[in-house]
ChimeraX commands (.cxc) that place a marker at each C-alpha (Angstrom):
marker #1 position 101.15,75.52,96.81 radius 0.5
marker #1 position 103.11,78.38,98.35 radius 0.5
marker #1 position 106.46,77.39,99.78 radius 0.5
marker #1 position 107.59,78.29,103.30 radius 0.5
marker #1 position 111.14,78.92,104.42 radius 0.5
marker #1 position 111.28,75.37,105.84 radius 0.5
marker #1 position 110.14,73.90,102.50 radius 0.5
marker #1 position 112.84,75.78,100.64 radius 0.5
marker #1 position 115.57,74.81,103.11 radius 0.5
marker #1 position 114.54,71.15,102.76 radius 0.5
marker #1 position 114.75,71.33,98.94 radius 0.5
marker #1 position 118.15,73.03,99.13 radius 0.5
marker #1 position 119.46,70.53,101.67 radius 0.5
marker #1 position 118.32,67.57,99.59 radius 0.5
marker #1 position 120.12,68.88,96.50 radius 0.5
marker #1 position 123.37,70.01,98.11 radius 0.5
marker #1 position 124.84,66.53,98.44 radius 0.5
marker #1 position 128.57,67.32,98.32 radius 0.5
marker #1 position 129.77,67.84,101.90 radius 0.5
marker #1 position 133.55,68.01,101.47 radius 0.5
marker #1 position 135.26,67.98,104.85 radius 0.5
marker #1 position 132.61,70.01,106.69 radius 0.5
marker #1 position 131.79,68.71,110.17 radius 0.5
marker #1 position 128.37,70.40,110.41 radius 0.5
marker #1 position 126.56,71.96,107.45 radius 0.5
marker #1 position 122.89,72.91,106.96 radius 0.5
marker #1 position 120.73,72.49,110.06 radius 0.5
marker #1 position 122.44,74.45,112.81 radius 0.5
marker #1 position 123.28,78.06,113.67 radius 0.5
marker #1 position 126.69,77.79,111.97 radius 0.5
marker #1 position 128.58,75.54,109.62 radius 0.5
marker #1 position 131.58,73.97,111.37 radius 0.5
marker #1 position 134.97,72.96,110.01 radius 0.5
marker #1 position 137.64,71.08,111.95 radius 0.5
marker #1 position 141.04,72.76,111.93 radius 0.5
marker #1 position 144.16,71.26,113.48 radius 0.5
marker #1 position 143.37,72.13,117.10 radius 0.5
marker #1 position 140.21,74.20,116.87 radius 0.5
marker #1 position 136.98,74.55,114.93 radius 0.5
marker #1 position 136.03,77.28,112.46 radius 0.5
marker #1 position 132.35,78.29,112.59 radius 0.5
marker #1 position 130.66,80.27,109.79 radius 0.5
marker #1 position 127.20,81.83,109.50 radius 0.5
marker #1 position 125.33,84.21,107.22 radius 0.5
marker #1 position 122.21,86.33,107.64 radius 0.5
marker #1 position 120.35,88.45,105.08 radius 0.5
marker #1 position 117.98,91.33,105.87 radius 0.5
marker #1 position 115.63,93.50,103.80 radius 0.5
marker #1 position 114.14,96.88,104.64 radius 0.5
marker #1 position 110.56,95.71,104.02 radius 0.5
marker #1 position 110.74,92.71,106.37 radius 0.5
marker #1 position 113.48,93.36,108.92 radius 0.5
marker #1 position 113.75,97.06,109.66 radius 0.5
marker #1 position 110.76,98.76,111.36 radius 0.5
marker #1 position 110.45,102.45,110.56 radius 0.5
marker #1 position 111.45,103.45,114.11 radius 0.5
marker #1 position 114.99,102.15,113.49 radius 0.5
marker #1 position 117.59,104.79,112.69 radius 0.5
marker #1 position 120.25,104.07,110.03 radius 0.5
marker #1 position 122.74,103.64,112.90 radius 0.5
marker #1 position 120.50,101.01,114.52 radius 0.5
marker #1 position 120.02,99.20,111.20 radius 0.5
marker #1 position 123.81,98.92,110.96 radius 0.5
marker #1 position 123.91,97.58,114.52 radius 0.5
marker #1 position 121.26,94.97,113.74 radius 0.5
marker #1 position 123.00,93.24,110.81 radius 0.5
marker #1 position 126.13,92.74,112.92 radius 0.5
marker #1 position 124.19,91.54,115.97 radius 0.5
marker #1 position 122.09,89.06,113.99 radius 0.5
marker #1 position 125.19,87.37,112.58 radius 0.5
marker #1 position 127.15,87.43,115.82 radius 0.5
marker #1 position 124.20,85.88,117.65 radius 0.5
marker #1 position 124.72,82.72,115.57 radius 0.5
marker #1 position 128.40,82.73,116.52 radius 0.5
marker #1 position 127.33,83.11,120.16 radius 0.5
marker #1 position 124.99,80.13,119.77 radius 0.5
marker #1 position 128.04,78.00,118.93 radius 0.5
marker #1 position 129.71,79.43,122.07 radius 0.5
marker #1 position 132.56,80.57,119.81 radius 0.5
marker #1 position 134.84,83.59,119.75 radius 0.5
marker #1 position 134.21,85.93,116.77 radius 0.5
marker #1 position 137.06,86.44,114.31 radius 0.5
marker #1 position 135.57,88.71,111.65 radius 0.5
marker #1 position 132.61,89.52,109.42 radius 0.5
marker #1 position 132.03,90.58,105.82 radius 0.5
marker #1 position 128.93,92.59,104.93 radius 0.5
marker #1 position 127.39,92.99,101.47 radius 0.5
marker #1 position 125.03,95.93,100.93 radius 0.5
marker #1 position 122.39,96.58,98.29 radius 0.5
marker #1 position 121.15,100.17,97.99 radius 0.5
marker #1 position 118.31,101.91,96.14 radius 0.5
marker #1 position 119.45,105.51,95.50 radius 0.5
marker #1 position 121.21,105.87,98.86 radius 0.5
marker #1 position 122.11,109.20,100.43 radius 0.5
marker #1 position 125.53,109.93,101.84 radius 0.5
marker #1 position 124.26,110.66,105.36 radius 0.5
marker #1 position 122.37,107.35,105.45 radius 0.5
marker #1 position 125.47,105.36,104.47 radius 0.5
marker #1 position 127.57,107.28,106.99 radius 0.5
marker #1 position 125.21,106.46,109.86 radius 0.5
marker #1 position 124.63,102.88,108.73 radius 0.5
marker #1 position 128.32,102.04,108.64 radius 0.5
marker #1 position 128.97,103.86,111.93 radius 0.5
marker #1 position 126.37,101.60,113.53 radius 0.5
marker #1 position 128.06,98.55,112.02 radius 0.5
marker #1 position 131.46,99.69,113.29 radius 0.5
marker #1 position 130.04,100.40,116.76 radius 0.5
marker #1 position 128.85,96.81,117.16 radius 0.5
marker #1 position 131.99,95.37,115.57 radius 0.5
marker #1 position 133.93,97.04,118.38 radius 0.5
marker #1 position 131.43,95.86,120.99 radius 0.5
marker #1 position 131.85,92.23,119.90 radius 0.5
marker #1 position 135.55,92.57,119.08 radius 0.5
marker #1 position 134.75,91.35,115.57 radius 0.5
marker #1 position 136.27,93.47,112.76 radius 0.5
marker #1 position 134.41,94.07,109.50 radius 0.5
marker #1 position 136.94,92.86,106.95 radius 0.5
marker #1 position 135.18,93.26,103.59 radius 0.5
marker #1 position 131.98,92.78,101.63 radius 0.5
marker #1 position 130.32,94.00,98.44 radius 0.5
marker #1 position 128.00,96.78,97.29 radius 0.5
marker #1 position 125.39,96.69,94.56 radius 0.5
marker #1 position 122.21,98.26,93.24 radius 0.5
marker #1 position 119.02,96.88,94.80 radius 0.5
marker #1 position 115.28,97.63,94.71 radius 0.5
marker #1 position 115.35,98.05,98.49 radius 0.5
marker #1 position 117.94,98.23,101.23 radius 0.5
marker #1 position 119.45,94.75,101.52 radius 0.5
marker #1 position 122.17,93.75,103.97 radius 0.5
marker #1 position 123.88,90.37,104.10 radius 0.5
marker #1 position 126.52,89.50,106.67 radius 0.5
marker #1 position 128.80,86.48,106.83 radius 0.5
marker #1 position 130.55,86.03,110.17 radius 0.5
marker #1 position 133.15,83.54,111.26 radius 0.5
marker #1 position 134.54,82.51,114.62 radius 0.5
marker #1 position 136.69,79.94,116.33 radius 0.5
marker #1 position 136.29,77.57,119.27 radius 0.5
marker #1 position 137.81,74.44,120.75 radius 0.5
marker #1 position 134.33,73.09,121.53 radius 0.5
marker #1 position 131.44,73.97,119.16 radius 0.5
marker #1 position 128.03,73.58,120.81 radius 0.5
marker #1 position 125.32,72.13,118.56 radius 0.5
marker #1 position 121.53,71.98,118.78 radius 0.5
marker #1 position 119.78,69.06,120.49 radius 0.5
marker #1 position 119.53,68.29,124.20 radius 0.5
marker #1 position 119.85,65.05,126.19 radius 0.5
marker #1 position 117.05,63.58,128.28 radius 0.5
marker #1 position 117.02,64.93,131.83 radius 0.5
marker #1 position 118.93,68.14,131.13 radius 0.5
marker #1 position 117.64,71.51,132.29 radius 0.5
marker #1 position 116.47,73.96,129.63 radius 0.5
marker #1 position 117.65,77.52,130.27 radius 0.5
marker #1 position 117.66,80.95,128.61 radius 0.5
marker #1 position 119.89,83.95,129.18 radius 0.5
marker #1 position 118.43,87.10,130.75 radius 0.5
marker #1 position 114.77,87.65,129.80 radius 0.5
marker #1 position 112.26,87.36,127.00 radius 0.5
marker #1 position 109.12,89.02,125.63 radius 0.5
marker #1 position 110.08,92.63,125.02 radius 0.5
marker #1 position 110.39,92.41,121.23 radius 0.5
marker #1 position 106.88,90.96,120.96 radius 0.5
marker #1 position 105.52,93.93,122.93 radius 0.5
marker #1 position 107.47,96.47,120.88 radius 0.5
marker #1 position 106.06,95.03,117.65 radius 0.5
marker #1 position 102.56,95.14,119.14 radius 0.5
marker #1 position 102.98,98.88,119.69 radius 0.5
marker #1 position 104.07,99.35,116.07 radius 0.5
marker #1 position 101.23,97.13,114.84 radius 0.5
marker #1 position 98.65,99.22,116.74 radius 0.5
marker #1 position 100.01,102.36,115.13 radius 0.5
marker #1 position 100.07,100.86,111.63 radius 0.5
marker #1 position 96.48,99.60,111.97 radius 0.5
marker #1 position 95.24,102.97,113.22 radius 0.5
marker #1 position 94.29,101.59,116.63 radius 0.5
marker #1 position 96.36,104.32,118.28 radius 0.5
marker #1 position 97.28,107.77,116.99 radius 0.5
marker #1 position 100.75,109.20,116.60 radius 0.5
marker #1 position 100.66,110.95,119.95 radius 0.5
marker #1 position 99.72,107.76,121.83 radius 0.5
marker #1 position 102.34,105.84,119.86 radius 0.5
marker #1 position 105.08,108.27,120.86 radius 0.5
marker #1 position 103.84,108.23,124.44 radius 0.5
marker #1 position 104.15,104.43,124.55 radius 0.5
marker #1 position 107.68,104.61,123.15 radius 0.5
marker #1 position 108.63,106.90,126.04 radius 0.5
marker #1 position 106.71,104.87,128.63 radius 0.5
marker #1 position 108.39,101.56,127.75 radius 0.5
marker #1 position 112.01,102.45,126.87 radius 0.5
marker #1 position 113.47,99.01,127.63 radius 0.5
marker #1 position 110.83,97.27,125.53 radius 0.5
marker #1 position 111.66,99.53,122.59 radius 0.5
marker #1 position 115.41,99.21,123.12 radius 0.5
marker #1 position 115.25,95.40,122.92 radius 0.5
marker #1 position 113.77,95.84,119.43 radius 0.5
marker #1 position 115.97,98.68,118.22 radius 0.5
marker #1 position 119.29,97.77,119.86 radius 0.5
marker #1 position 119.37,94.03,120.69 radius 0.5
marker #1 position 122.57,92.41,121.89 radius 0.5
marker #1 position 124.12,89.11,120.83 radius 0.5
marker #1 position 125.22,87.11,123.88 radius 0.5
marker #1 position 128.77,86.53,122.65 radius 0.5
marker #1 position 130.54,86.81,126.01 radius 0.5
marker #1 position 127.89,84.68,127.68 radius 0.5
marker #1 position 128.32,81.94,125.09 radius 0.5
marker #1 position 132.07,81.82,125.62 radius 0.5
marker #1 position 131.65,81.73,129.42 radius 0.5
marker #1 position 129.21,78.80,129.44 radius 0.5
marker #1 position 130.85,76.78,126.65 radius 0.5
marker #1 position 132.24,73.97,128.81 radius 0.5
marker #1 position 129.15,73.77,131.05 radius 0.5
marker #1 position 126.39,73.16,128.48 radius 0.5
marker #1 position 125.51,70.43,125.99 radius 0.5
marker #1 position 123.36,72.17,123.37 radius 0.5
marker #1 position 122.58,75.73,122.34 radius 0.5
marker #1 position 120.80,77.93,119.80 radius 0.5
marker #1 position 119.84,81.59,119.73 radius 0.5
marker #1 position 116.28,82.90,119.96 radius 0.5
marker #1 position 115.82,84.64,116.62 radius 0.5
marker #1 position 112.53,83.21,115.31 radius 0.5
marker #1 position 110.77,82.93,118.67 radius 0.5
marker #1 position 111.10,80.55,121.62 radius 0.5
marker #1 position 108.14,78.50,120.35 radius 0.5
marker #1 position 110.15,77.57,117.26 radius 0.5
marker #1 position 113.61,77.30,118.80 radius 0.5
marker #1 position 112.46,74.87,121.53 radius 0.5
marker #1 position 111.90,72.20,118.88 radius 0.5
marker #1 position 115.62,72.28,118.03 radius 0.5
marker #1 position 116.22,70.84,121.50 radius 0.5
marker #1 position 114.18,67.73,120.77 radius 0.5
marker #1 position 111.52,66.64,123.27 radius 0.5
marker #1 position 110.81,69.06,126.07 radius 0.5
marker #1 position 108.54,70.22,128.85 radius 0.5
marker #1 position 108.48,73.92,129.70 radius 0.5
marker #1 position 106.95,75.05,132.99 radius 0.5
marker #1 position 104.84,78.20,132.77 radius 0.5
marker #1 position 105.68,79.29,136.34 radius 0.5
marker #1 position 109.39,79.16,135.55 radius 0.5
marker #1 position 108.91,80.86,132.18 radius 0.5
marker #1 position 107.12,83.71,133.97 radius 0.5
marker #1 position 110.36,84.27,135.91 radius 0.5
marker #1 position 112.05,85.03,132.59 radius 0.5
marker #1 position 109.50,87.71,131.67 radius 0.5
marker #1 position 110.54,91.21,132.85 radius 0.5
marker #1 position 108.24,93.48,134.85 radius 0.5
marker #1 position 107.64,95.95,132.01 radius 0.5
marker #1 position 106.44,93.12,129.74 radius 0.5
marker #1 position 104.12,91.83,132.47 radius 0.5
marker #1 position 102.72,95.35,132.92 radius 0.5
marker #1 position 102.31,95.89,129.18 radius 0.5
marker #1 position 100.58,92.52,128.72 radius 0.5
marker #1 position 98.18,93.20,131.60 radius 0.5
marker #1 position 97.37,96.62,130.15 radius 0.5
marker #1 position 96.59,95.23,126.68 radius 0.5
marker #1 position 95.04,91.94,127.84 radius 0.5
marker #1 position 97.85,89.84,126.32 radius 0.5
marker #1 position 98.84,86.49,127.83 radius 0.5
marker #1 position 102.50,87.03,128.88 radius 0.5
marker #1 position 103.27,83.38,128.11 radius 0.5
marker #1 position 102.11,83.97,124.53 radius 0.5
marker #1 position 104.38,87.02,124.36 radius 0.5
marker #1 position 107.36,85.03,125.66 radius 0.5
marker #1 position 106.82,82.10,123.28 radius 0.5
marker #1 position 106.37,84.27,120.20 radius 0.5
marker #1 position 108.93,87.03,120.70 radius 0.5
marker #1 position 111.42,86.84,117.83 radius 0.5
marker #1 position 114.83,88.47,117.38 radius 0.5
marker #1 position 115.44,88.45,121.11 radius 0.5
marker #1 position 118.92,87.01,120.42 radius 0.5
marker #1 position 119.03,85.37,123.85 radius 0.5
marker #1 position 120.67,81.96,124.15 radius 0.5
marker #1 position 118.50,78.87,124.66 radius 0.5
marker #1 position 120.56,75.97,125.98 radius 0.5
marker #1 position 120.51,72.68,127.88 radius 0.5
marker #1 position 122.77,71.60,130.70 radius 0.5
marker #1 position 123.25,69.17,133.58 radius 0.5
marker #1 position 125.17,71.88,135.45 radius 0.5
marker #1 position 122.65,74.70,135.82 radius 0.5
marker #1 position 123.98,75.92,139.19 radius 0.5
marker #1 position 127.50,76.21,137.79 radius 0.5
marker #1 position 126.19,78.03,134.71 radius 0.5
marker #1 position 124.35,80.57,136.87 radius 0.5
marker #1 position 127.44,81.09,139.03 radius 0.5
marker #1 position 129.88,81.44,136.11 radius 0.5
marker #1 position 127.69,83.91,134.23 radius 0.5
marker #1 position 127.35,86.13,137.28 radius 0.5
marker #1 position 131.06,85.89,138.10 radius 0.5
marker #1 position 132.51,86.29,134.60 radius 0.5
marker #1 position 130.21,88.81,132.88 radius 0.5
marker #1 position 127.57,89.85,135.41 radius 0.5
marker #1 position 125.14,87.76,133.36 radius 0.5
marker #1 position 122.28,85.54,134.30 radius 0.5
marker #1 position 120.29,82.58,133.06 radius 0.5
marker #1 position 116.90,81.17,134.06 radius 0.5
marker #1 position 115.74,77.56,134.10 radius 0.5
marker #1 position 112.46,77.13,132.18 radius 0.5
marker #1 position 112.06,73.39,131.69 radius 0.5
marker #1 position 113.51,69.93,131.09 radius 0.5
marker #1 position 114.46,67.74,128.15 radius 0.5
marker #1 position 112.11,64.75,128.29 radius 0.5
marker #1 position 111.84,61.37,126.61 radius 0.5
marker #1 position 108.89,62.11,124.36 radius 0.5
marker #1 position 106.60,65.01,123.47 radius 0.5
marker #1 position 106.59,68.80,123.41 radius 0.5
marker #1 position 104.74,70.39,126.30 radius 0.5
marker #1 position 104.18,73.58,128.23 radius 0.5
marker #1 position 103.01,72.21,131.57 radius 0.5
marker #1 position 100.76,69.32,130.46 radius 0.5
marker #1 position 99.54,71.01,127.26 radius 0.5
marker #1 position 101.04,69.88,123.95 radius 0.5
marker #1 position 102.88,72.69,122.19 radius 0.5
marker #1 position 102.66,72.90,118.41 radius 0.5
marker #1 position 105.54,74.30,116.32 radius 0.5
marker #1 position 105.29,78.04,115.81 radius 0.5
marker #1 position 107.44,81.16,115.74 radius 0.5
marker #1 position 108.44,83.20,112.71 radius 0.5
marker #1 position 108.77,81.37,109.39 radius 0.5
marker #1 position 109.29,83.21,106.07 radius 0.5
marker #1 position 106.53,82.48,103.56 radius 0.5
marker #1 position 106.11,83.13,99.83 radius 0.5
marker link #1:1,2 radius 0.2
marker link #1:2,3 radius 0.2
marker link #1:3,4 radius 0.2
marker link #1:4,5 radius 0.2
marker link #1:5,6 radius 0.2
marker link #1:6,7 radius 0.2
marker link #1:7,8 radius 0.2
marker link #1:8,9 radius 0.2
marker link #1:9,10 radius 0.2
marker link #1:10,11 radius 0.2
marker link #1:11,12 radius 0.2
marker link #1:12,13 radius 0.2
marker link #1:13,14 radius 0.2
marker link #1:14,15 radius 0.2
marker link #1:15,16 radius 0.2
marker link #1:16,17 radius 0.2
marker link #1:17,18 radius 0.2
marker link #1:18,19 radius 0.2
marker link #1:19,20 radius 0.2
marker link #1:20,21 radius 0.2
marker link #1:21,22 radius 0.2
marker link #1:22,23 radius 0.2
marker link #1:23,24 radius 0.2
marker link #1:24,25 radius 0.2
marker link #1:25,26 radius 0.2
marker link #1:26,27 radius 0.2
marker link #1:27,28 radius 0.2
marker link #1:28,29 radius 0.2
marker link #1:29,30 radius 0.2
marker link #1:30,31 radius 0.2
marker link #1:31,32 radius 0.2
marker link #1:32,33 radius 0.2
marker link #1:33,34 radius 0.2
marker link #1:34,35 radius 0.2
marker link #1:35,36 radius 0.2
marker link #1:36,37 radius 0.2
marker link #1:37,38 radius 0.2
marker link #1:38,39 radius 0.2
marker link #1:39,40 radius 0.2
marker link #1:40,41 radius 0.2
marker link #1:41,42 radius 0.2
marker link #1:42,43 radius 0.2
marker link #1:43,44 radius 0.2
marker link #1:44,45 radius 0.2
marker link #1:45,46 radius 0.2
marker link #1:46,47 radius 0.2
marker link #1:47,48 radius 0.2
marker link #1:48,49 radius 0.2
marker link #1:49,50 radius 0.2
marker link #1:50,51 radius 0.2
marker link #1:51,52 radius 0.2
marker link #1:52,53 radius 0.2
marker link #1:53,54 radius 0.2
marker link #1:54,55 radius 0.2
marker link #1:55,56 radius 0.2
marker link #1:56,57 radius 0.2
marker link #1:57,58 radius 0.2
marker link #1:58,59 radius 0.2
marker link #1:59,60 radius 0.2
marker link #1:60,61 radius 0.2
marker link #1:61,62 radius 0.2
marker link #1:62,63 radius 0.2
marker link #1:63,64 radius 0.2
marker link #1:64,65 radius 0.2
marker link #1:65,66 radius 0.2
marker link #1:66,67 radius 0.2
marker link #1:67,68 radius 0.2
marker link #1:68,69 radius 0.2
marker link #1:69,70 radius 0.2
marker link #1:70,71 radius 0.2
marker link #1:71,72 radius 0.2
marker link #1:72,73 radius 0.2
marker link #1:73,74 radius 0.2
marker link #1:74,75 radius 0.2
marker link #1:75,76 radius 0.2
marker link #1:76,77 radius 0.2
marker link #1:77,78 radius 0.2
marker link #1:78,79 radius 0.2
marker link #1:79,80 radius 0.2
marker link #1:80,81 radius 0.2
marker link #1:81,82 radius 0.2
marker link #1:82,83 radius 0.2
marker link #1:83,84 radius 0.2
marker link #1:84,85 radius 0.2
marker link #1:85,86 radius 0.2
marker link #1:86,87 radius 0.2
marker link #1:87,88 radius 0.2
marker link #1:88,89 radius 0.2
marker link #1:89,90 radius 0.2
marker link #1:90,91 radius 0.2
marker link #1:91,92 radius 0.2
marker link #1:92,93 radius 0.2
marker link #1:93,94 radius 0.2
marker link #1:94,95 radius 0.2
marker link #1:95,96 radius 0.2
marker link #1:96,97 radius 0.2
marker link #1:97,98 radius 0.2
marker link #1:98,99 radius 0.2
marker link #1:99,100 radius 0.2
marker link #1:100,101 radius 0.2
marker link #1:101,102 radius 0.2
marker link #1:102,103 radius 0.2
marker link #1:103,104 radius 0.2
marker link #1:104,105 radius 0.2
marker link #1:105,106 radius 0.2
marker link #1:106,107 radius 0.2
marker link #1:107,108 radius 0.2
marker link #1:108,109 radius 0.2
marker link #1:109,110 radius 0.2
marker link #1:110,111 radius 0.2
marker link #1:111,112 radius 0.2
marker link #1:112,113 radius 0.2
marker link #1:113,114 radius 0.2
marker link #1:114,115 radius 0.2
marker link #1:115,116 radius 0.2
marker link #1:116,117 radius 0.2
marker link #1:117,118 radius 0.2
marker link #1:118,119 radius 0.2
marker link #1:119,120 radius 0.2
marker link #1:120,121 radius 0.2
marker link #1:121,122 radius 0.2
marker link #1:122,123 radius 0.2
marker link #1:123,124 radius 0.2
marker link #1:124,125 radius 0.2
marker link #1:125,126 radius 0.2
marker link #1:126,127 radius 0.2
marker link #1:127,128 radius 0.2
marker link #1:128,129 radius 0.2
marker link #1:129,130 radius 0.2
marker link #1:130,131 radius 0.2
marker link #1:131,132 radius 0.2
marker link #1:132,133 radius 0.2
marker link #1:133,134 radius 0.2
marker link #1:134,135 radius 0.2
marker link #1:135,136 radius 0.2
marker link #1:136,137 radius 0.2
marker link #1:137,138 radius 0.2
marker link #1:138,139 radius 0.2
marker link #1:139,140 radius 0.2
marker link #1:140,141 radius 0.2
marker link #1:141,142 radius 0.2
marker link #1:142,143 radius 0.2
marker link #1:143,144 radius 0.2
marker link #1:144,145 radius 0.2
marker link #1:145,146 radius 0.2
marker link #1:146,147 radius 0.2
marker link #1:147,148 radius 0.2
marker link #1:148,149 radius 0.2
marker link #1:149,150 radius 0.2
marker link #1:150,151 radius 0.2
marker link #1:151,152 radius 0.2
marker link #1:152,153 radius 0.2
marker link #1:153,154 radius 0.2
marker link #1:154,155 radius 0.2
marker link #1:155,156 radius 0.2
marker link #1:156,157 radius 0.2
marker link #1:157,158 radius 0.2
marker link #1:158,159 radius 0.2
marker link #1:159,160 radius 0.2
marker link #1:160,161 radius 0.2
marker link #1:161,162 radius 0.2
marker link #1:162,163 radius 0.2
marker link #1:163,164 radius 0.2
marker link #1:164,165 radius 0.2
marker link #1:165,166 radius 0.2
marker link #1:166,167 radius 0.2
marker link #1:167,168 radius 0.2
marker link #1:168,169 radius 0.2
marker link #1:169,170 radius 0.2
marker link #1:170,171 radius 0.2
marker link #1:171,172 radius 0.2
marker link #1:172,173 radius 0.2
marker link #1:173,174 radius 0.2
marker link #1:174,175 radius 0.2
marker link #1:175,176 radius 0.2
marker link #1:176,177 radius 0.2
marker link #1:177,178 radius 0.2
marker link #1:178,179 radius 0.2
marker link #1:179,180 radius 0.2
marker link #1:180,181 radius 0.2
marker link #1:181,182 radius 0.2
marker link #1:182,183 radius 0.2
marker link #1:183,184 radius 0.2
marker link #1:184,185 radius 0.2
marker link #1:185,186 radius 0.2
marker link #1:186,187 radius 0.2
marker link #1:187,188 radius 0.2
marker link #1:188,189 radius 0.2
marker link #1:189,190 radius 0.2
marker link #1:190,191 radius 0.2
marker link #1:191,192 radius 0.2
marker link #1:192,193 radius 0.2
marker link #1:193,194 radius 0.2
marker link #1:194,195 radius 0.2
marker link #1:195,196 radius 0.2
marker link #1:196,197 radius 0.2
marker link #1:197,198 radius 0.2
marker link #1:198,199 radius 0.2
marker link #1:199,200 radius 0.2
marker link #1:200,201 radius 0.2
marker link #1:201,202 radius 0.2
marker link #1:202,203 radius 0.2
marker link #1:203,204 radius 0.2
marker link #1:204,205 radius 0.2
marker link #1:205,206 radius 0.2
marker link #1:206,207 radius 0.2
marker link #1:207,208 radius 0.2
marker link #1:208,209 radius 0.2
marker link #1:209,210 radius 0.2
marker link #1:210,211 radius 0.2
marker link #1:211,212 radius 0.2
marker link #1:212,213 radius 0.2
marker link #1:213,214 radius 0.2
marker link #1:214,215 radius 0.2
marker link #1:215,216 radius 0.2
marker link #1:216,217 radius 0.2
marker link #1:217,218 radius 0.2
marker link #1:218,219 radius 0.2
marker link #1:219,220 radius 0.2
marker link #1:220,221 radius 0.2
marker link #1:221,222 radius 0.2
marker link #1:222,223 radius 0.2
marker link #1:223,224 radius 0.2
marker link #1:224,225 radius 0.2
marker link #1:225,226 radius 0.2
marker link #1:226,227 radius 0.2
marker link #1:227,228 radius 0.2
marker link #1:228,229 radius 0.2
marker link #1:229,230 radius 0.2
marker link #1:230,231 radius 0.2
marker link #1:231,232 radius 0.2
marker link #1:232,233 radius 0.2
marker link #1:233,234 radius 0.2
marker link #1:234,235 radius 0.2
marker link #1:235,236 radius 0.2
marker link #1:236,237 radius 0.2
marker link #1:237,238 radius 0.2
marker link #1:238,239 radius 0.2
marker link #1:239,240 radius 0.2
marker link #1:240,241 radius 0.2
marker link #1:241,242 radius 0.2
marker link #1:242,243 radius 0.2
marker link #1:243,244 radius 0.2
marker link #1:244,245 radius 0.2
marker link #1:245,246 radius 0.2
marker link #1:246,247 radius 0.2
marker link #1:247,248 radius 0.2
marker link #1:248,249 radius 0.2
marker link #1:249,250 radius 0.2
marker link #1:250,251 radius 0.2
marker link #1:251,252 radius 0.2
marker link #1:252,253 radius 0.2
marker link #1:253,254 radius 0.2
marker link #1:254,255 radius 0.2
marker link #1:255,256 radius 0.2
marker link #1:256,257 radius 0.2
marker link #1:257,258 radius 0.2
marker link #1:258,259 radius 0.2
marker link #1:259,260 radius 0.2
marker link #1:260,261 radius 0.2
marker link #1:261,262 radius 0.2
marker link #1:262,263 radius 0.2
marker link #1:263,264 radius 0.2
marker link #1:264,265 radius 0.2
marker link #1:265,266 radius 0.2
marker link #1:266,267 radius 0.2
marker link #1:267,268 radius 0.2
marker link #1:268,269 radius 0.2
marker link #1:269,270 radius 0.2
marker link #1:270,271 radius 0.2
marker link #1:271,272 radius 0.2
marker link #1:272,273 radius 0.2
marker link #1:273,274 radius 0.2
marker link #1:274,275 radius 0.2
marker link #1:275,276 radius 0.2
marker link #1:276,277 radius 0.2
marker link #1:277,278 radius 0.2
marker link #1:278,279 radius 0.2
marker link #1:279,280 radius 0.2
marker link #1:280,281 radius 0.2
marker link #1:281,282 radius 0.2
marker link #1:282,283 radius 0.2
marker link #1:283,284 radius 0.2
marker link #1:284,285 radius 0.2
marker link #1:285,286 radius 0.2
marker link #1:286,287 radius 0.2
marker link #1:287,288 radius 0.2
marker link #1:288,289 radius 0.2
marker link #1:289,290 radius 0.2
marker link #1:290,291 radius 0.2
marker link #1:291,292 radius 0.2
marker link #1:292,293 radius 0.2
marker link #1:293,294 radius 0.2
marker link #1:294,295 radius 0.2
marker link #1:295,296 radius 0.2
marker link #1:296,297 radius 0.2
marker link #1:297,298 radius 0.2
marker link #1:298,299 radius 0.2
marker link #1:299,300 radius 0.2
marker link #1:300,301 radius 0.2
marker link #1:301,302 radius 0.2
marker link #1:302,303 radius 0.2
marker link #1:303,304 radius 0.2
marker link #1:304,305 radius 0.2
marker link #1:305,306 radius 0.2
marker link #1:306,307 radius 0.2
marker link #1:307,308 radius 0.2
marker link #1:308,309 radius 0.2
marker link #1:309,310 radius 0.2
marker link #1:310,311 radius 0.2
marker link #1:311,312 radius 0.2
marker link #1:312,313 radius 0.2
marker link #1:313,314 radius 0.2
marker link #1:314,315 radius 0.2
marker link #1:315,316 radius 0.2
marker link #1:316,317 radius 0.2
marker link #1:317,318 radius 0.2
marker link #1:318,319 radius 0.2
view
């Protein structure tokens, strides 16, 4: 039997029995340690060229991505970043590639106010990047909502799914190079969400005291929703979180936009629950010109979109 990522995590979790003084270990976006007056949060994320970096990404954008992926987990804890270390495995790298890669990393480190403070380099069969980020907060926000709370997401969702569909059509020979390049120009915001995603660090800090649970959307909304517990998502409200260019793209290619929204991974938006949705919307707009959209409710039992039972999905690594 081939193991999935979830199978492997379960085996690891069952065998790592020594917990020390950790407050939260395996099973959330970050590990959490209690300090005297605050909490230290720590996360790590590993990426490989063959599975994480589409060919349209420049070396600069690859550098951006490894920082963003790690800082998105810090954002999911609604914590302030302190620093990050990045280990890099290279297969016969060229100087220009390393220059652009590290410039991209530095660019995002500045954006998130999170210095790169070390790491490691080694020989590897393919480009491999592994970041470990750490942050601090007085109030870490964990996964898992309470019955009756609103379910919300920051900004919008669906663009990454559409961008990958464009790449998939090109790779399968459904469209030629000219049409591919034309689509890249026609849908710049869809492509940018794939190539230059943003971690919602500021947004997480702003909403910290107004929400009760949070995670980031990295493996697709359809998977992340199950971290909340029991839920009902309303398709009409979810449509409000889908931007116009995604709606247009889906109509053009006969794709259900709800399917795109549920299965769009590496969006790095925040998915959270709250009893204070109006205050959240107000604070985001006031503090960082941000926004959040209500898509559903935490319920007593079941997992539904409208009255249809939703099965677990999203991106899961398989071997």
